[in-house]
C-alpha positions as CSV (number, residue, x, y, z in Angstrom):
1,M,-9.8,17.9,10.5
2,N,-13.0,20.0,10.9
3,Q,-11.0,22.9,12.3
4,L,-8.8,22.8,9.2
5,I,-11.8,22.9,7.0
6,S,-13.4,25.7,9.0
7,L,-10.1,27.7,8.6
8,F,-10.1,27.1,4.9
9,V,-13.7,28.4,4.6
10,L,-12.9,31.4,6.7
11,S,-9.9,32.2,4.6
12,L,-12.0,32.0,1.4
13,L,-14.5,34.4,2.9
14,L,-11.8,36.8,4.0
15,C,-10.2,36.7,0.6
16,M,-13.6,37.7,-0.9
17,S,-13.8,40.7,1.2
18,C,-10.5,41.9,-0.4
19,N,-12.5,42.3,-3.6
20,S,-15.1,44.5,-2.1
21,P,-16.5,47.6,-3.9
22,K,-14.4,49.9,-1.7
23,N,-11.3,48.6,-3.5
24,G,-12.9,49.5,-6.9
25,L,-12.4,45.9,-8.1
26,Q,-16.2,45.3,-8.4
27,S,-18.6,47.5,-10.1
28,S,-21.6,46.9,-7.8
29,E,-22.5,45.6,-4.4
30,N,-24.6,42.8,-6.1
31,K,-21.6,41.3,-7.8
32,N,-19.8,41.2,-4.5
33,I,-22.7,39.5,-2.7
34,E,-23.1,36.9,-5.5
35,S,-19.4,36.2,-5.6
36,E,-19.4,35.7,-1.8
37,K,-22.4,33.4,-2.1
38,E,-20.7,31.3,-4.9
39,T,-17.6,31.1,-2.7
40,T,-19.6,30.0,0.3
41,D,-21.4,27.4,-1.8
42,A,-18.1,26.1,-3.2
43,A,-16.6,26.0,0.3
44,E,-19.7,24.1,1.7
45,E,-19.4,21.6,-1.2
46,F,-15.7,21.2,-0.5
47,V,-16.4,20.5,3.2
48,A,-19.1,17.9,2.3
49,V,-16.6,16.1,0.0
50,M,-13.9,16.1,2.6
51,E,-16.2,14.6,5.2
52,E,-17.3,11.7,3.0
53,P,-15.7,8.4,4.0
54,N,-13.4,6.8,1.5
55,T,-15.4,3.8,0.5
56,Y,-13.1,2.5,-2.1
57,M,-9.8,1.0,-1.0
58,D,-7.5,-1.0,-3.2
59,P,-6.5,-4.0,-1.1
60,F,-3.0,-3.8,-2.7
61,D,-2.5,-0.1,-2.6
62,P,1.3,0.4,-3.0
63,D,1.4,2.0,0.5
64,F,-0.2,-1.1,1.9
65,I,1.8,-3.8,0.3
66,S,5.2,-2.1,0.1
67,G,7.5,-2.9,3.0
68,K,8.7,-5.9,5.1
69,W,6.3,-8.6,6.3
70,E,7.1,-11.2,9.0
71,A,5.2,-14.4,10.0
72,E,5.0,-16.0,13.4
73,D,7.3,-19.0,13.9
74,Q,6.6,-21.6,11.2
75,N,7.4,-25.0,12.8
76,G,11.0,-24.0,13.6
77,F,11.5,-21.8,10.6
78,S,11.3,-18.0,10.4
79,F,9.6,-16.6,7.3
80,G,9.3,-13.1,6.0
81,T,8.9,-11.2,2.7
82,W,9.5,-7.8,1.3
83,F,7.6,-6.1,-1.5
84,Y,7.6,-3.0,-3.5
85,V,5.5,-1.7,-6.4
86,E,7.3,-0.6,-9.6
87,D,6.7,-0.5,-13.3
88,G,3.3,-2.2,-13.0
89,Y,4.6,-5.1,-10.8
90,V,4.6,-6.1,-7.2
91,S,8.1,-7.4,-6.7
92,G,10.2,-8.7,-3.8
93,Q,11.7,-11.7,-2.2
94,Y,11.0,-14.1,0.7
95,C,13.4,-15.2,3.4
96,A,13.0,-18.5,5.3
97,M,15.5,-20.1,7.6
98,N,15.5,-22.7,10.4
99,E,16.3,-21.9,14.0
100,D,20.1,-22.6,13.9
101,A,20.4,-20.9,10.4
102,S,21.8,-24.2,8.9
103,R,19.1,-23.9,6.2
104,I,18.7,-20.4,4.7
105,D,16.5,-19.7,1.7
106,C,17.0,-15.9,1.3
107,G,18.0,-13.5,-1.3
108,T,19.5,-10.0,-1.3
109,Q,18.5,-6.9,-3.2
110,D,21.3,-7.7,-5.7
111,E,19.8,-11.1,-6.4
112,V,16.2,-9.9,-7.1
113,N,16.6,-10.9,-10.8
114,M,17.6,-14.5,-9.8
115,C,15.3,-15.4,-6.9
116,Y,12.1,-13.4,-6.4
117,L,8.4,-12.9,-5.9
118,K,6.7,-11.1,-8.7
119,S,3.1,-10.3,-9.9
120,P,1.5,-7.8,-12.3
121,Y,0.1,-5.0,-10.1
122,L,-3.6,-5.3,-10.8
123,V,-5.7,-2.5,-9.3
124,G,-8.7,-3.7,-7.4
125,K,-7.6,-7.4,-7.2
126,K,-8.3,-9.0,-3.9
127,I,-5.7,-11.8,-4.5
128,L,-2.3,-11.4,-6.2
129,E,-0.8,-14.5,-7.8
130,L,2.9,-14.4,-7.4
131,E,5.6,-16.1,-9.5
132,V,8.0,-17.6,-6.9
133,V,11.7,-18.5,-7.5
134,S,13.4,-19.9,-4.5
135,C,16.9,-18.6,-3.6
136,Y,17.9,-21.9,-2.2
137,A,17.6,-24.0,-5.4
138,M,16.4,-21.4,-8.0
139,K,13.3,-23.5,-8.7
140,K,10.0,-21.9,-9.8
141,G,6.6,-22.1,-8.1
142,K,3.6,-20.0,-7.5
143,A,2.0,-18.4,-4.4
144,T,-0.9,-16.1,-3.6
145,I,-1.2,-13.2,-1.2
146,E,-4.4,-11.6,0.0
147,P,-5.4,-9.1,2.6
148,Y,-6.2,-10.9,5.9
149,G,-7.6,-9.6,9.2
150,D,-6.6,-6.1,10.3
151,G,-3.7,-5.0,8.1
152,Q,-2.1,-8.5,7.5
153,I,-1.7,-10.6,4.5
154,K,-2.1,-14.3,4.0
155,W,0.6,-16.2,2.0
156,K,-0.2,-19.5,0.3
157,L,1.9,-21.7,-1.9
158,T,-0.2,-22.9,-4.8
159,E,2.6,-24.5,-6.7
160,S,5.6,-25.5,-4.7
161,P,9.0,-24.5,-6.0
162,G,10.3,-28.0,-5.5
163,T,10.4,-30.2,-2.4
164,F,10.1,-28.4,1.0
165,G,13.4,-28.9,2.9
166,V,15.3,-29.8,-0.2
167,D,14.6,-27.0,-2.8
168,H,13.0,-24.3,-0.6
169,F,11.9,-23.5,2.9
170,A,8.9,-21.3,2.3
171,P,5.8,-22.4,4.3
172,E,2.7,-23.7,2.6
173,E,0.6,-21.0,4.4
174,A,1.4,-18.1,6.7
175,I,-0.1,-15.0,8.1
176,L,2.2,-12.0,7.7
177,F,2.4,-8.9,9.8
178,K,4.0,-5.6,8.5
179,T,7.2,-4.8,10.3
180,S,8.4,-1.9,8.1
181,F,7.0,0.4,5.5
182,D,10.4,0.5,3.8
183,P,11.2,-2.7,1.8
184,W,14.9,-1.8,1.8
185,D,15.1,-1.3,5.5
């Protein structure tokens, strides 16, 4: 990164030499020196800004939350979600199924209007409250997701969409790991 910045500064200085008095573009040597000084000051300011660490990071930056997320085995059930950010909302679905796939609570992209996860996308929020509609029984509930650990999210049902094992198969709590940046993958 520092090499790239150094090249940028060097190219600015070389460009300034193109406007030297020899080319007749400047009326005096003083203007050229002052212009080079201004360019050097601007370049140094640019380098200082580029080297500052990014101290603000939205926990639900679209690049962070968008994609597919999977949890470790949840007492004999697999559980995963996918999210995308669009039109001011974090949207997606969850998929939960037991080991022999006799109980499947999953939706497809075509069913995203019938069974879904959805929350207004609120910049700077640390916890998103999701409306949950199970694909198994189409019952409504609520869940939260929040950043957890190093690049993970924590899922928690706050209002169950019916009875577990009857109306839905989403776990009460789970830690999810990102498996793909593409929610449609």
